Backbone as CSV, one residue per row, in Angstrom:
resi,resn,N_x,N_y,N_z,CA_x,CA_y,CA_z,C_x,C_y,C_z
1,MET,26.938,-117.122,4.232,27.413,-117.713,5.497,28.419,-117.018,6.259
2,ASP,28.263,-116.891,7.569,29.131,-116.129,8.370,30.358,-116.951,8.690
3,LYS,31.687,-116.358,8.437,32.863,-117.192,8.643,32.979,-117.598,10.099
4,ASP,32.366,-116.961,11.053,32.424,-117.177,12.451,31.573,-118.430,12.899
5,GLY,30.545,-118.818,12.119,29.677,-119.886,12.389,28.547,-120.062,11.348
6,LEU,27.955,-121.171,11.442,26.827,-121.458,10.549,25.573,-121.240,11.178
7,ASN,24.482,-120.759,10.353,23.063,-120.628,10.858,22.459,-121.945,10.735
8,LEU,22.075,-122.676,11.799,21.646,-124.035,11.794,20.179,-124.140,12.190
9,LEU,19.535,-125.177,11.569,18.282,-125.677,12.144,18.634,-127.025,12.633
10,PHE,17.899,-127.599,13.667,18.183,-128.708,14.282,17.025,-129.552,14.364
11,ALA,16.910,-130.824,13.906,15.645,-131.683,13.971,16.130,-132.984,14.728
12,GLY,15.409,-133.282,15.787,15.604,-134.559,16.579,14.520,-134.655,17.588
13,THR,14.651,-135.813,18.224,13.511,-136.142,19.276,14.065,-136.747,20.480
14,PRO,14.739,-137.892,20.468,15.123,-138.475,21.836,16.261,-137.920,22.611
15,ASP,16.720,-138.466,23.691,17.851,-137.966,24.443,19.094,-137.972,23.508
16,PHE,19.360,-139.024,22.633,20.502,-139.153,21.855,20.611,-137.803,21.051
17,ALA,19.390,-137.351,20.538,19.575,-136.092,19.720,19.706,-134.859,20.617
18,ALA,19.140,-134.800,21.839,19.255,-133.729,22.778,20.686,-133.512,23.062
19,ALA,21.458,-134.538,23.268,22.943,-134.415,23.524,23.680,-133.626,22.379
20,HIS,23.259,-133.899,21.198,23.889,-133.347,20.017,23.447,-131.790,20.001
21,LEU,22.151,-131.495,20.286,21.666,-130.223,20.290,22.428,-129.383,21.331
22,SER,22.630,-129.884,22.525,23.349,-129.181,23.525,24.715,-128.812,23.212
23,ALA,25.400,-129.727,22.469,26.901,-129.425,21.956,26.834,-128.312,20.909
24,LEU,25.816,-128.279,20.024,25.681,-127.410,19.011,25.476,-125.940,19.491
25,VAL,24.651,-125.895,20.523,24.387,-124.635,21.225,25.647,-124.059,21.871
26,ALA,26.510,-124.970,22.333,27.745,-124.541,23.031,28.771,-124.199,22.039
27,SER,28.653,-124.533,20.770,29.634,-124.260,19.714,29.558,-122.890,19.228
28,GLN,30.368,-122.497,18.231,30.421,-121.174,17.518,29.217,-120.998,16.572
29,HIS,28.479,-122.101,16.337,27.456,-122.014,15.369,26.196,-121.536,16.025
30,ARG,25.128,-121.135,15.239,24.014,-120.536,15.814,22.712,-121.427,15.401
31,VAL,22.099,-121.960,16.499,20.909,-122.793,16.282,19.745,-121.760,16.248
32,ARG,19.092,-121.560,15.090,18.005,-120.661,14.907,16.659,-121.156,15.399
33,ALA,16.510,-122.507,15.216,15.244,-123.101,15.725,15.343,-124.505,15.670
34,VAL,14.492,-125.204,16.429,14.497,-126.678,16.740,13.262,-127.329,16.185
35,ILE,13.333,-128.472,15.518,12.211,-129.188,14.974,12.185,-130.464,15.721
36,THR,10.980,-130.817,16.222,10.898,-132.077,16.831,9.492,-132.766,16.683
37,GLN,9.215,-133.895,17.056,8.012,-134.644,16.827,6.948,-133.991,17.734
38,PRO,5.676,-133.995,17.341,4.581,-133.621,18.198,4.566,-134.241,19.498
39,ASP,4.177,-133.722,20.620,4.108,-134.345,21.959,3.239,-135.548,21.861
40,LYS,3.670,-136.566,22.531,3.018,-137.824,22.481,2.343,-138.177,23.781
41,PRO,1.279,-138.929,23.901,0.692,-139.340,25.183,1.730,-140.097,26.037
42,GLY,1.741,-139.899,27.279,2.568,-140.590,28.214,2.004,-142.094,28.414
43,LYS,2.694,-142.801,29.301,2.271,-144.128,29.500,0.898,-144.202,30.173
44,ARG,0.186,-145.186,29.790,-1.169,-145.372,30.302,-2.137,-144.207,30.037
45,GLY,-1.887,-143.655,28.807,-2.822,-142.586,28.334,-2.764,-141.322,29.083
46,LYS,-1.703,-141.094,29.785,-1.511,-139.785,30.480,-1.345,-138.703,29.446
47,ARG,-1.318,-137.388,29.936,-1.239,-136.261,29.133,-0.107,-136.279,28.280
48,PRO,-0.104,-135.649,27.073,1.022,-135.616,26.158,2.210,-135.104,26.749
49,LEU,3.351,-135.642,26.424,4.644,-135.302,26.983,5.496,-134.718,25.925
50,PRO,6.343,-133.660,26.180,7.363,-133.280,25.200,8.467,-134.216,25.037
51,SER,9.065,-134.149,23.840,10.277,-134.972,23.614,11.415,-134.355,24.429
52,PRO,12.434,-135.124,24.652,13.685,-134.592,25.374,14.292,-133.454,24.595
53,VAL,14.277,-133.402,23.278,14.748,-132.286,22.487,13.922,-130.990,22.700
54,LYS,12.531,-131.130,22.768,11.763,-129.998,22.998,11.985,-129.515,24.426
55,THR,12.079,-130.309,25.396,12.304,-129.903,26.737,13.676,-129.080,26.809
56,LEU,14.750,-129.512,26.143,15.939,-128.820,26.142,15.865,-127.539,25.425
57,ALA,15.209,-127.592,24.304,15.129,-126.400,23.449,14.398,-125.282,24.215
58,GLU,13.280,-125.509,24.879,12.564,-124.647,25.605,13.289,-124.024,26.753
59,SER,14.253,-124.923,27.427,15.020,-124.333,28.494,16.042,-123.427,28.039
60,LEU,16.421,-123.519,26.694,17.391,-122.694,26.087,16.666,-121.491,25.330
61,ASP,15.354,-121.385,25.458,14.641,-120.312,24.687,14.800,-120.292,23.268
62,LEU,14.921,-121.510,22.704,15.004,-121.697,21.248,13.491,-121.790,20.652
63,PRO,13.273,-121.289,19.579,11.964,-121.588,18.882,11.808,-123.086,18.573
64,VAL,10.609,-123.602,18.826,10.402,-125.008,18.609,9.229,-125.171,17.541
65,ILE,9.516,-125.977,16.527,8.527,-126.336,15.550,8.236,-127.805,15.619
66,GLN,6.806,-128.205,15.572,6.439,-129.425,15.730,5.371,-129.867,14.759
67,PRO,5.729,-129.801,13.505,4.743,-130.173,12.401,4.537,-131.639,12.352
68,PRO,3.279,-132.135,12.058,3.054,-133.491,11.904,3.941,-134.095,10.699
69,ARG,4.173,-133.314,9.750,5.026,-133.544,8.528,5.781,-132.281,8.133
70,LEU,7.059,-132.306,8.295,7.828,-131.061,8.023,7.763,-130.636,6.577
71,ASP,7.550,-129.351,6.324,7.444,-128.785,5.049,8.424,-127.688,4.854
72,ALA,8.675,-127.309,3.628,9.766,-126.279,3.351,9.251,-124.919,3.940
73,HIS,7.975,-124.633,3.993,7.522,-123.339,4.436,7.752,-123.254,5.957
74,ASP,7.879,-124.391,6.648,8.152,-124.341,8.066,9.513,-123.769,8.399
75,ILE,10.454,-124.006,7.530,11.881,-123.567,7.846,12.295,-122.377,6.981
76,ARG,11.680,-122.061,5.981,12.065,-121.015,5.044,12.388,-119.691,5.777
77,PRO,11.497,-119.263,6.823,11.838,-117.919,7.486,13.106,-117.844,8.218
78,PHE,13.802,-119.097,8.349,14.958,-118.980,9.202,16.302,-118.875,8.375
79,SER,16.121,-119.017,7.113,17.192,-118.988,6.047,18.333,-119.643,6.482
80,PRO,18.274,-121.009,6.652,19.412,-121.752,7.296,20.535,-122.063,6.293
81,ASP,21.731,-122.147,6.823,22.809,-122.639,6.025,22.826,-124.143,5.957
82,LEU,22.326,-124.772,7.008,22.199,-126.248,7.157,21.223,-126.713,8.156
83,LEU,20.579,-127.829,7.745,19.712,-128.494,8.679,20.307,-129.830,9.137
84,ILE,20.477,-129.984,10.494,21.075,-131.112,11.040,19.997,-131.993,11.661
85,VAL,20.073,-133.263,11.269,18.996,-134.113,11.676,19.647,-135.297,12.528
86,VAL,19.129,-135.532,13.665,19.614,-136.596,14.623,18.407,-137.294,15.158
87,ALA,18.132,-138.427,14.764,17.018,-139.371,15.217,15.711,-138.517,15.358
88,TYR,15.320,-137.964,14.193,14.165,-137.076,14.187,12.880,-137.877,14.105
89,GLY,12.934,-138.921,13.100,11.752,-139.777,13.106,10.855,-139.503,11.938
90,GLN,11.335,-138.684,10.909,10.638,-138.514,9.735,11.664,-138.532,8.484
91,ILE,11.224,-138.989,7.437,11.880,-138.911,6.114,11.632,-137.620,5.527
92,LEU,12.735,-136.709,5.192,12.428,-135.418,4.666,12.253,-135.458,3.184
93,ARG,11.227,-134.628,2.625,10.923,-134.578,1.276,11.998,-133.540,0.613
94,LYS,11.971,-133.661,-0.686,12.933,-132.916,-1.490,12.836,-131.452,-1.287
95,PRO,11.600,-130.730,-1.245,11.654,-129.281,-1.056,12.358,-128.945,0.328
96,VAL,12.306,-129.754,1.331,12.996,-129.434,2.627,14.530,-129.763,2.414
97,LEU,14.894,-130.842,1.801,16.316,-131.175,1.603,17.015,-130.140,0.770
98,ASP,16.302,-129.511,-0.222,16.902,-128.494,-1.047,16.951,-127.085,-0.489
99,LEU,16.283,-126.834,0.570,16.098,-125.362,0.985,17.411,-124.801,1.734
100,PRO,17.965,-125.560,2.579,19.195,-124.950,3.218,20.402,-124.796,2.278
101,LYS,21.205,-123.866,2.407,22.284,-123.631,1.512,23.234,-124.861,1.284
102,LEU,23.533,-125.455,2.424,24.424,-126.708,2.381,23.595,-127.970,2.495
103,GLY,22.271,-127.937,2.290,21.474,-129.034,2.372,21.282,-129.561,3.786
104,CYS,20.944,-130.870,3.916,20.645,-131.424,5.206,21.565,-132.549,5.451
105,ILE,22.054,-132.674,6.756,22.956,-133.785,7.058,22.305,-134.477,8.255
106,ASN,22.679,-135.875,8.282,22.172,-136.708,9.357,23.253,-137.353,10.098
107,VAL,23.066,-137.392,11.513,23.934,-138.144,12.334,23.295,-139.514,12.580
108,HIS,23.933,-140.543,12.089,23.211,-141.876,12.178,24.100,-142.796,13.007
109,ALA,23.491,-143.507,13.900,24.286,-144.308,14.881,24.524,-145.790,14.269
110,SER,25.221,-145.824,13.154,25.727,-147.105,12.687,26.739,-146.761,11.636
111,LEU,27.392,-147.779,11.194,28.393,-147.691,10.120,27.763,-148.003,8.804
112,LEU,27.109,-147.034,8.262,26.338,-147.175,6.917,27.234,-147.853,5.972
113,PRO,26.552,-148.768,5.204,25.215,-149.008,4.915,24.547,-150.203,5.844
114,ARG,25.269,-150.621,6.860,24.816,-151.507,7.811,23.821,-150.722,8.799
115,TRP,22.680,-151.264,8.966,21.668,-150.794,9.851,21.102,-149.376,9.491
116,ARG,20.605,-149.323,8.230,19.790,-148.195,7.879,18.409,-148.408,8.628
117,GLY,17.904,-147.129,9.076,16.530,-147.260,9.705,16.551,-146.818,11.129
118,ALA,15.390,-147.165,11.742,14.937,-146.524,12.896,15.607,-147.021,14.221
119,ALA,16.157,-148.228,14.168,16.764,-148.813,15.514,18.113,-149.429,15.330
120,PRO,19.053,-148.604,14.940,20.403,-149.174,14.614,21.080,-149.696,15.806
121,ILE,21.004,-149.113,16.953,21.709,-149.440,18.120,21.160,-150.790,18.640
122,GLN,19.874,-150.922,18.797,19.264,-152.188,19.181,19.527,-153.327,18.241
123,ARG,19.432,-153.137,16.935,19.659,-154.090,16.033,21.164,-154.636,16.027
124,ALA,22.078,-153.700,16.238,23.438,-154.110,16.310,23.647,-155.051,17.471
125,LEU,23.044,-154.693,18.675,23.269,-155.500,19.802,22.537,-156.953,19.652
126,LEU,21.331,-156.854,19.028,20.679,-158.133,18.775,21.411,-159.075,17.819
127,ALA,22.146,-158.492,16.936,22.899,-159.275,15.976,24.274,-159.684,16.508
128,GLY,24.589,-159.140,17.692,25.978,-159.423,18.203,27.104,-158.812,17.493
129,ASP,26.871,-157.576,16.860,27.977,-156.906,16.217,29.098,-156.556,17.156
130,ARG,30.290,-156.655,16.759,31.464,-156.264,17.604,31.875,-154.870,17.351
131,GLN,31.450,-154.390,16.169,31.868,-152.982,15.838,30.681,-152.251,15.379
132,THR,30.563,-150.891,15.809,29.541,-150.081,15.364,30.107,-148.692,15.156
133,GLY,29.286,-147.671,15.084,29.901,-146.341,15.040,28.919,-145.320,14.618
134,ILE,29.378,-144.180,14.036,28.658,-142.975,13.626,28.872,-142.698,12.231
135,SER,27.842,-142.545,11.376,27.939,-142.049,10.072,27.368,-140.640,9.955
136,ILE,28.077,-139.659,9.436,27.422,-138.396,9.076,27.174,-138.396,7.671
137,MET,25.872,-138.219,7.268,25.390,-138.382,5.898,24.704,-137.181,5.298
138,GLN,25.000,-136.906,3.975,24.300,-135.894,3.232,22.953,-136.498,2.926
139,MET,21.967,-135.950,3.372,20.633,-136.639,3.204,20.061,-136.477,1.822
140,ASP,19.369,-137.599,1.398,18.641,-137.544,0.089,17.182,-138.021,0.470
141,GLU,16.449,-138.348,-0.527,15.076,-138.742,-0.232,14.869,-140.261,0.271
142,GLY,15.919,-141.045,0.285,15.795,-142.394,0.675,15.909,-142.519,2.191
143,LEU,15.840,-143.855,2.637,16.052,-144.255,4.038,17.451,-144.464,4.293
144,ASP,18.159,-143.341,4.749,19.579,-143.442,5.198,20.474,-143.852,4.049
145,THR,20.186,-143.406,2.793,20.887,-143.873,1.596,21.849,-142.826,1.042
146,GLY,21.896,-141.700,1.694,22.752,-140.507,1.191,24.227,-140.836,1.283
147,ASP,25.003,-139.955,0.615,26.399,-140.088,0.600,26.996,-139.740,1.967
148,VAL,28.032,-140.349,2.337,28.663,-140.268,3.643,29.778,-139.210,3.607
149,LEU,29.667,-138.378,4.621,30.698,-137.267,4.754,31.770,-137.669,5.737
150,ALA,31.452,-138.436,6.726,32.367,-138.901,7.748,31.868,-140.159,8.490
151,GLN,32.705,-140.971,9.037,32.435,-142.021,9.775,33.500,-142.227,10.992
152,ALA,32.936,-142.680,12.083,33.906,-142.991,13.209,33.441,-144.384,13.804
153,GLN,34.402,-145.140,14.283,34.140,-146.504,14.622,34.413,-146.715,16.150
154,LEU,33.562,-147.610,16.739,33.956,-147.983,18.153,33.660,-149.453,18.283
155,THR,34.278,-150.060,19.317,34.075,-151.398,19.662,32.977,-151.673,20.665
156,VAL,32.062,-152.614,20.404,30.985,-152.818,21.340,31.473,-153.639,22.456
157,ALA,31.268,-153.119,23.735,31.768,-153.807,24.908,30.937,-155.197,25.103
158,THR,31.572,-156.151,25.771,30.995,-157.388,26.046,29.625,-157.347,26.661
159,ARG,29.498,-156.521,27.704,28.222,-156.420,28.456,27.484,-155.125,28.072
160,GLU,27.721,-154.636,26.845,27.058,-153.392,26.440,25.462,-153.571,26.482
161,THR,24.791,-152.526,26.806,23.370,-152.406,26.716,22.988,-151.212,25.716
162,THR,21.862,-151.168,25.358,21.403,-150.056,24.510,21.635,-148.704,25.337
163,PHE,21.410,-148.664,26.620,21.668,-147.450,27.406,23.122,-147.067,27.328
164,THR,24.022,-147.959,27.584,25.405,-147.597,27.694,25.957,-147.317,26.235
165,LEU,25.494,-148.219,25.162,25.986,-147.822,23.855,25.464,-146.515,23.333
166,THR,24.247,-146.182,23.650,23.682,-144.880,23.193,24.504,-143.735,23.771
167,ARG,24.969,-143.789,24.976,25.650,-142.658,25.546,27.096,-142.602,24.870
168,ARG,27.726,-143.799,24.569,29.062,-143.786,23.947,28.886,-143.344,22.550
169,LEU,27.831,-143.697,21.795,27.683,-143.239,20.449,27.274,-141.802,20.412
170,ALA,26.636,-141.235,21.346,26.335,-139.773,21.429,27.625,-139.014,21.598
171,ASP,28.537,-139.379,22.472,29.766,-138.661,22.517,30.584,-138.749,21.331
172,LEU,30.626,-139.876,20.537,31.307,-140.003,19.284,30.622,-139.271,18.274
173,GLY,29.319,-139.275,18.243,28.569,-138.474,17.330,28.709,-136.912,17.368
174,ILE,28.777,-136.560,18.546,29.085,-135.075,18.732,30.445,-134.639,18.175
175,GLU,31.457,-135.523,18.543,32.839,-135.192,18.108,32.912,-135.185,16.590
176,THR,32.307,-136.189,15.999,32.255,-136.336,14.502,31.530,-135.263,13.705
177,LEU,30.379,-134.881,14.420,29.533,-133.840,13.841,30.247,-132.553,13.813
178,LEU,30.832,-132.122,14.956,31.514,-130.860,14.994,32.718,-130.725,14.067
179,GLY,33.286,-131.912,13.860,34.518,-132.009,12.934,33.971,-131.854,11.483
180,THR,32.791,-132.408,11.169,32.303,-132.302,9.874,31.801,-130.911,9.581
181,LEU,31.295,-130.146,10.519,30.840,-128.898,10.311,32.070,-127.920,9.988
182,VAL,33.138,-128.150,10.661,34.404,-127.472,10.213,34.744,-127.718,8.751
183,GLN,34.629,-128.984,8.254,34.963,-129.199,6.932,33.884,-128.620,5.958
184,LEU,32.678,-128.687,6.327,31.601,-128.092,5.509,31.740,-126.547,5.336
185,GLN,32.050,-125.905,6.456,32.292,-124.405,6.480,33.423,-124.029,5.600
186,ALA,34.480,-124.876,5.671,35.691,-124.540,4.893,35.611,-124.971,3.439
187,GLY,34.541,-125.582,3.036,34.334,-126.186,1.642,35.241,-127.343,1.376
188,ARG,35.689,-128.070,2.483,36.681,-129.249,2.160,35.909,-130.558,2.436
189,ALA,34.678,-130.517,2.707,33.930,-131.805,3.008,33.770,-132.547,1.637
190,VAL,34.021,-133.887,1.705,33.834,-134.774,0.614,32.869,-135.876,0.890
191,ALA,31.711,-135.979,0.148,30.785,-136.999,0.419,31.000,-138.136,-0.546
192,ARG,30.998,-139.335,0.130,31.256,-140.498,-0.744,30.071,-141.471,-0.759
193,PRO,29.672,-141.978,-1.968,28.526,-142.859,-2.004,28.700,-144.130,-1.092
194,GLN,27.511,-144.601,-0.523,27.578,-145.775,0.285,27.774,-146.975,-0.598
195,SER,28.456,-147.974,0.053,28.628,-149.291,-0.696,27.378,-149.945,-0.961
196,VAL,27.183,-150.622,-2.052,26.077,-151.364,-2.327,26.086,-152.758,-1.706
197,ARG,27.150,-153.003,-1.059,27.258,-154.316,-0.276,27.068,-154.155,1.145
198,GLY,26.634,-155.113,1.803,26.490,-155.029,3.237,25.374,-154.213,3.794
199,VAL,24.387,-154.043,3.072,23.208,-153.197,3.389,22.295,-154.048,4.337
200,THR,21.952,-153.501,5.431,20.946,-154.194,6.361,20.021,-153.072,6.858
201,TYR,18.815,-153.493,7.334,17.823,-152.537,7.734,17.384,-152.706,9.230
202,ALA,17.504,-151.647,9.959,17.166,-151.719,11.382,15.743,-151.264,11.577
203,ARG,14.799,-152.142,11.326,13.424,-151.793,11.389,12.970,-151.305,12.821
204,LYS,11.909,-150.530,12.934,11.485,-150.101,14.132,11.223,-151.235,15.110
205,LEU,11.509,-150.994,16.408,11.290,-152.055,17.444,9.724,-152.234,17.719
206,GLU,9.230,-153.449,17.780,8.025,-153.796,18.362,8.083,-154.292,19.780
207,LYS,7.113,-153.952,20.515,7.167,-154.417,21.958,7.109,-155.897,22.103
208,SER,6.468,-156.546,21.162,6.363,-158.049,21.257,7.758,-158.735,21.097
209,GLU,8.691,-157.980,20.535,9.993,-158.533,20.245,10.764,-158.649,21.587
210,ALA,10.273,-157.961,22.710,11.028,-157.966,23.941,10.565,-159.231,24.730
211,GLU,9.589,-160.028,24.353,9.249,-161.192,25.072,10.267,-162.274,24.856
212,ILE,10.785,-162.850,25.888,11.875,-163.778,25.898,11.292,-165.084,25.405
213,ASP,11.956,-165.692,24.416,11.643,-167.086,24.094,12.763,-167.880,24.523
214,TRP,12.629,-168.752,25.716,13.630,-169.479,26.366,14.114,-170.658,25.670
215,HIS,13.476,-170.958,24.501,14.021,-172.032,23.632,15.171,-171.612,22.798
216,GLN,15.468,-170.241,22.761,16.630,-169.805,22.131,17.875,-170.111,22.871
217,THR,19.056,-169.965,22.219,20.253,-170.151,22.886,20.469,-169.031,23.935
218,VAL,21.285,-169.415,25.017,21.551,-168.386,26.045,22.200,-167.216,25.434
219,THR,22.892,-167.248,24.401,23.562,-166.119,23.785,22.494,-165.153,23.226
220,ARG,21.579,-165.635,22.602,20.569,-164.872,21.908,19.651,-164.198,23.001
221,VAL,19.193,-164.984,23.990,18.543,-164.365,25.127,19.236,-163.313,25.821
222,ASP,20.594,-163.473,26.036,21.399,-162.501,26.754,21.454,-161.184,25.728
223,ARG,21.618,-161.249,24.551,21.646,-160.206,23.579,20.227,-159.483,23.682
224,GLN,19.210,-160.151,23.723,17.869,-159.582,23.785,17.652,-158.793,24.953
225,ILE,18.175,-159.242,26.166,18.097,-158.521,27.479,18.909,-157.239,27.477
226,ARG,20.043,-157.261,26.811,20.877,-156.042,26.692,20.382,-155.124,25.717
227,ALA,19.803,-155.561,24.613,19.344,-154.677,23.508,18.031,-153.944,23.965
228,PHE,17.242,-154.552,24.718,15.887,-153.953,25.210,16.090,-153.148,26.528
229,ASN,17.260,-152.980,27.021,17.575,-152.202,28.272,18.076,-150.807,27.790
230,PRO,17.288,-149.704,28.018,16.296,-149.570,29.040,14.871,-149.589,28.541
231,ASP,14.605,-149.775,27.175,13.203,-149.764,26.751,13.093,-150.582,25.510
232,PRO,12.085,-151.399,25.387,10.976,-151.608,26.351,11.188,-152.516,27.481
233,VAL,12.299,-153.112,27.625,12.825,-154.011,28.626,12.230,-155.498,28.306
234,ALA,13.181,-156.391,28.195,12.879,-157.860,27.940,11.972,-158.305,29.134
235,PHE,11.017,-159.209,28.799,10.122,-159.719,29.805,9.695,-161.175,29.526
236,SER,9.185,-161.811,30.599,8.681,-163.219,30.520,7.609,-163.391,31.486
237,GLN,6.703,-164.305,31.215,5.507,-164.566,32.255,6.101,-165.701,33.155
238,LEU,5.812,-165.448,34.409,6.109,-166.445,35.514,5.158,-166.510,36.526
239,GLN,4.388,-167.681,36.733,3.274,-167.766,37.804,2.235,-166.695,37.690
240,GLY,1.898,-166.237,36.445,0.940,-165.247,36.206,1.394,-163.843,36.407
241,LEU,2.712,-163.615,36.573,3.239,-162.362,36.689,4.103,-162.008,35.438
242,ARG,4.018,-160.705,34.924,4.961,-160.351,33.834,6.203,-159.753,34.501
243,ILE,7.283,-160.577,34.364,8.570,-160.274,34.885,9.463,-159.510,33.924
244,LYS,9.939,-158.295,34.273,10.910,-157.646,33.383,12.328,-157.986,33.773
245,VAL,13.052,-158.345,32.898,14.405,-158.745,33.108,15.457,-157.691,32.576
246,TRP,16.021,-157.015,33.552,16.957,-155.856,33.363,18.398,-156.161,33.118
247,GLN,18.811,-157.219,33.863,20.192,-157.566,33.750,20.407,-159.074,33.965
248,ALA,21.347,-159.620,33.235,21.655,-161.061,33.430,23.024,-161.290,32.906
249,GLU,23.436,-162.556,33.094,24.784,-162.992,32.620,24.724,-164.369,32.155
250,ILE,25.635,-164.810,31.270,25.726,-166.109,30.795,26.522,-167.040,31.786
251,LEU,26.001,-168.211,32.107,26.697,-169.060,33.015,27.454,-170.123,32.173
252,ASN,28.742,-170.451,32.705,29.554,-171.443,32.065,29.279,-172.829,32.777
253,THR,28.240,-173.498,32.350,27.789,-174.691,33.047,27.252,-175.678,31.989
254,ASP,27.312,-176.907,32.304,26.749,-178.041,31.459,25.452,-178.521,31.925
255,LEU,24.768,-177.711,32.827,23.435,-178.165,33.324,22.399,-178.050,32.261
256,THR,21.527,-179.041,32.148,20.441,-179.060,31.195,19.130,-179.235,31.902
257,ALA,18.108,-178.509,31.339,16.750,-178.532,31.811,15.828,-178.040,30.809
258,ALA,14.506,-178.227,31.123,13.549,-177.697,30.090,13.705,-176.112,29.903
259,ALA,13.598,-175.750,28.736,13.665,-174.194,28.471,12.792,-173.466,29.307
260,GLY,13.290,-172.476,30.058,12.503,-171.640,30.907,12.377,-172.059,32.291
261,LYS,12.951,-173.216,32.644,12.814,-173.798,34.031,13.858,-173.142,34.942
262,ILE,13.461,-172.677,36.048,14.391,-172.172,37.080,15.168,-173.369,37.774
263,ILE,16.445,-173.206,37.625,17.314,-174.263,38.054,17.707,-173.949,39.506
264,ALA,17.908,-172.685,39.864,18.309,-172.225,41.179,17.945,-170.852,41.407
265,CYS,17.700,-170.476,42.681,17.558,-169.055,43.125,18.362,-168.751,44.342
266,THR,19.484,-168.037,44.208,20.412,-167.810,45.180,20.735,-166.287,45.282
267,GLY,21.478,-165.900,46.246,21.953,-164.567,46.332,22.683,-164.080,45.163
268,ALA,23.209,-165.015,44.373,23.927,-164.568,43.064,23.005,-164.344,41.957
269,GLY,21.835,-164.929,41.928,20.814,-164.688,40.832,19.945,-165.804,40.730
270,VAL,19.051,-165.631,39.690,18.003,-166.689,39.340,18.507,-167.318,38.153
271,ASP,18.935,-168.590,38.208,19.429,-169.333,37.039,18.350,-170.034,36.290
272,VAL,18.279,-169.798,35.039,17.118,-170.253,34.146,17.831,-170.963,32.969
273,ALA,17.168,-172.155,32.639,17.580,-172.932,31.525,17.093,-172.326,30.187
274,CYS,17.989,-172.298,29.187,17.658,-171.911,27.874,17.635,-173.045,26.908
275,GLY,17.288,-172.826,25.610,17.327,-173.980,24.765,18.801,-174.631,24.612
276,GLN,19.740,-173.792,24.843,21.080,-174.178,24.940,21.829,-173.276,25.898
277,GLY,22.215,-173.768,27.010,22.914,-172.912,28.041,21.980,-172.479,29.071
278,THR,22.638,-171.798,30.077,21.928,-171.299,31.240,22.157,-169.810,31.520
279,LEU,21.135,-169.123,31.817,21.278,-167.698,31.985,20.962,-167.409,33.519
280,ARG,21.815,-166.468,34.082,21.592,-166.016,35.485,20.964,-164.595,35.377
281,ILE,19.839,-164.486,35.862,19.092,-163.224,36.062,19.697,-162.491,37.317
282,THR,20.156,-161.374,37.223,20.733,-160.655,38.406,19.943,-159.368,38.778
283,ARG,19.124,-158.909,37.862,18.319,-157.678,38.224,16.945,-157.802,37.514
284,LEU,15.910,-157.669,38.155,14.528,-157.909,37.526,13.477,-156.897,38.234
285,GLN,12.267,-156.925,37.607,11.255,-156.041,38.206,9.875,-156.912,38.018
286,ILE,9.285,-156.899,39.203,7.942,-157.607,39.187,6.813,-156.621,39.450
287,PRO,5.619,-156.849,38.855,4.542,-155.938,38.906,3.735,-156.061,40.264
288,VAL,4.471,-155.913,41.355,3.882,-156.089,42.717,4.439,-154.872,43.529
289,GLY,3.517,-154.282,44.350,3.853,-153.124,45.099,4.219,-151.986,44.186
290,LYS,5.498,-151.393,44.498,5.940,-150.191,43.675,6.632,-150.574,42.445
291,GLY,6.854,-151.856,42.198,7.470,-152.335,40.949,9.050,-151.987,40.954
292,SER,9.658,-151.944,42.107,10.993,-151.513,42.152,11.928,-152.630,41.483
293,LEU,13.071,-152.116,40.975,14.028,-153.105,40.509,14.606,-153.923,41.722
294,LEU,14.731,-155.221,41.442,15.217,-156.101,42.539,16.347,-156.896,42.223
295,SER,17.293,-156.928,43.084,18.407,-157.840,42.821,18.139,-159.204,43.356
296,ALA,18.980,-160.192,43.190,18.782,-161.555,43.605,18.681,-161.669,45.169
297,VAL,19.528,-160.796,45.769,19.462,-160.814,47.264,18.130,-160.221,47.726
298,ASP,17.490,-159.242,47.007,16.174,-158.769,47.414,15.160,-159.887,47.260
299,LEU,15.279,-160.723,46.179,14.384,-161.734,46.085,14.459,-162.847,47.212
300,MET,15.684,-163.120,47.476,15.899,-164.130,48.661,15.385,-163.555,49.919
301,ASN,15.533,-162.386,50.195,15.055,-161.674,51.371,13.511,-161.689,51.526
302,ALA,12.933,-161.492,50.327,11.388,-161.391,50.273,10.895,-162.798,50.121
303,ARG,11.718,-163.820,49.935,11.201,-165.218,49.770,9.980,-165.366,48.883
304,ARG,10.227,-164.775,47.614,9.185,-164.924,46.673,8.976,-166.238,46.135
305,PRO,7.824,-166.858,46.229,7.638,-168.285,45.906,7.649,-168.471,44.342
306,GLU,7.400,-167.343,43.613,7.376,-167.471,42.172,8.695,-167.996,41.659
307,PHE,9.807,-167.748,42.411,11.141,-168.001,41.795,11.714,-169.275,42.430
308,ALA,10.849,-170.160,42.926,11.337,-171.410,43.501,11.913,-172.340,42.293
309,PRO,12.949,-172.934,42.587,13.448,-173.958,41.552,12.424,-174.880,41.109
310,GLY,12.336,-175.136,39.821,11.316,-176.023,39.221,10.216,-175.230,38.508
311,ASN,9.928,-174.053,38.933,8.927,-173.158,38.290,9.485,-172.769,36.894
312,ILE,8.561,-172.496,35.951,9.054,-172.323,34.554,8.561,-170.973,33.952
313,PHE,9.410,-170.345,33.475,9.103,-169.014,32.910,8.438,-169.301,31.420
314,GLY,7.533,-168.387,31.033,6.899,-168.586,29.784,5.456,-169.139,29.835
């Protein structure tokens, strides 16, 4: 290993991972190659699209590897000191884990052992967690079960969405990762086993989970809307239209009505009854015209009959 920096391989796929790659490239370390998932078809069966990590890597003239399943022979030619994994989307096998001199480390967006798995940010919001953070983990063959090298915590804001929380966690992840690399390079890093208590699993999101059940409490519906912003976006059926709900707020009111019933539609928002409590939708999208995001004022100006009081979502 060079005292001036480590020879790195980087594996990741979404924007969250691309932010970490950008920071590593700007550091004293050397990113020898980038590993990402194979290109996937775009929406509505359009041509395959590169991942955000691939797009960034190609703009930086970094070699890109996209195996359906990563194998040791894919990375051996680069003689890496360390493989850094950030939201890659594959569980690595032992030959890969054992090849880099310092092994493989993972930047995970939760305070392990809480929310092991594919969707820790969304699951934390759905559960109403008030604290979350970043874990830097020495990877093993399990699902986010490796020993923890470093953790950093942050408080989840009251109106946090997956979009805003992902950006905040990316900043925290970069800071924590770069600090961990200093410790690893100096031989001072200490990996501690995860607790056997408090283990939860953040299973992969299903699009069906984004459909709003208005019989739930207003708190749960509100969490759902924030957790699925910006993807796949919470939705509900209204007058034969699939309405995407991007933004809402909880109303402090004692009004009661059938679950899903529109109580009022004003310039402030569309007020909808839940199983317990009332939600005000302030930003939504309807599959009409260009499908633009609409505020409550936009709806009032357009005089959309679908949102008349008395109509029922679901």
